[in-house]
N, C-alpha and C positions, 0 to 999 in steps of 0.2 A: 675409770676405763670407759664406760658408756655415759654420756651425759644425756643425749637425745635419743629416746627409742619410739620407733615408728611400727604400729601394728595397724595392718588394714584388716576392717572387720566387714563380715558380710552377713553376719547372724548365724553361720554355720556352726555346727559342733567343733570343727577344726580351728575356726577362728576364736572361738570361746577358749579353747585350750591354748592358744598363742596368747591371749589377754591374760590367762593365768600365768603363763611363764615369764611374760614380759612384765607383769606387775611385781613378781618376785625379784627380778633382774633390777628392776626401777628401784625396788625397796633396798636392794643390796648396795647398789651404786648412787643412790641419791639422784637418780635421773629423771628428767621430763619424760613422760610418755603420752604420744600423740596417737589417738585411735581415729583412723582415716577410713570413712566410708566412700567408696567411689560409685558413683550412679552411672550406670552404663547408658541410660535413657533419661532426660529431664521430663519428659512427658510433654504433653501438648496443654494449651490453656482452654482445651473444650472439655465440656462435662461428658463423661463417656455414657453412653445409653443406658447402661445397667443402672447409673445412679442419677439419670434425669428426675425419675419420680422422686426420690429422696431429696434431690435438691429444690424440687417444686413444692414438696410438702413441708420440708423443714426451713424453706427459705435460706438455705445456704448454697454456695457455689462450690461443688467439690469437682475441682478438674482435676484431671490426669496428673499434671504436675504437682499440685498441692499433696495429691495423695502419695506420688512417689518420694516427694520430700519429707513427708510424714513418717513414712516408713525408713527412710535413711536416718531422720532424727532418732527415732525409736531404737534403731541398731545401735547407733553409737552411745545413746543415753544408757541402754543395758549394758553395754561394754563397759562404759565408765563406771557404773556401779560395781561391775564385777571387778574391775581394776583396783577400785577404792577398797573394796572388801579383801582384795588380795594385799593389800598393803602400800600401794601405790599412792604418794602423796600430791605429786604435781601432775595432774592428769588433764590434758587437753582434748577437746574433739574437732574434728574438721570433716566437711562434706565436699567433695570435688565431683566433677563430671568428666567422662571419657572413657577410651579403653584403660581398663583397670592397671594392666602390666605398666604400660607407659606413663599413666597419672601417678602410680605408686614411686616410681624410679624418679621423675622430675619433682614431685613433692620431697622426696628424700634429700635430692640435689639443693632444692631452692631452700630447704630449712635446716641445712646442716645436721642431718640425721647420722647417727654413730652407727645405729644397728636396726635393721628392719627384722621383725620377728613376724611371722606369718603362717597360718595352717597350710598344710599339704591338701590339695583338693583330691576329689575320687577319682582321678584318672589313674589308668593302669599305664605299664610302661608303653605298650605300643601306642595307646590314645595319645601319651603325652609326647610321644616321638612324632606322630603326624600331625597334632593339632597344636601341641605345645601348652604347656598349663600357665596359669598366672605366675605362680610361685618360681616355676622354672626360669621364666622370661625375666622376672624381676633379679632373681639371683645372677643370671648372667648379664645384665646390663646395668645393674646397681654398683654404685662406686664406695657403697659402704658394705660393712659386714651384715650378712642374711643368715637368720636361722629359720629353718623350716620345723614346725612341730606337726607330728601325726594326728 
């Protein structure tokens, strides 16, 4: 039924629960699981003022871009460990940047994703109506099945 499952991850508890559900589905269907972290900002190549002293004393260049990328890599690696612990065997990670909802939908289309499993964000109904949540936008614009996990 499902061959390619996409799980957007952001390090939140909701995303963690989505990984757990998706790992179970991947195990059941023998599906490939892709864990996607979307960076809203890629950062600059400047060393932030708060890290200049560390960079000077440690002789390393800690740019905002490297720091943000490192956080993104940590998020997908932790999610990968969780997915493997949940029984998923074929697990990939990906990091993209852009608007989260559009990037998730575009990634799903470009990579023949059958199912997107994602956590519900903490927006209430009124906030979701006024601002729109990522999961809401993905569910409405994706061409594949979507499962939101509380």
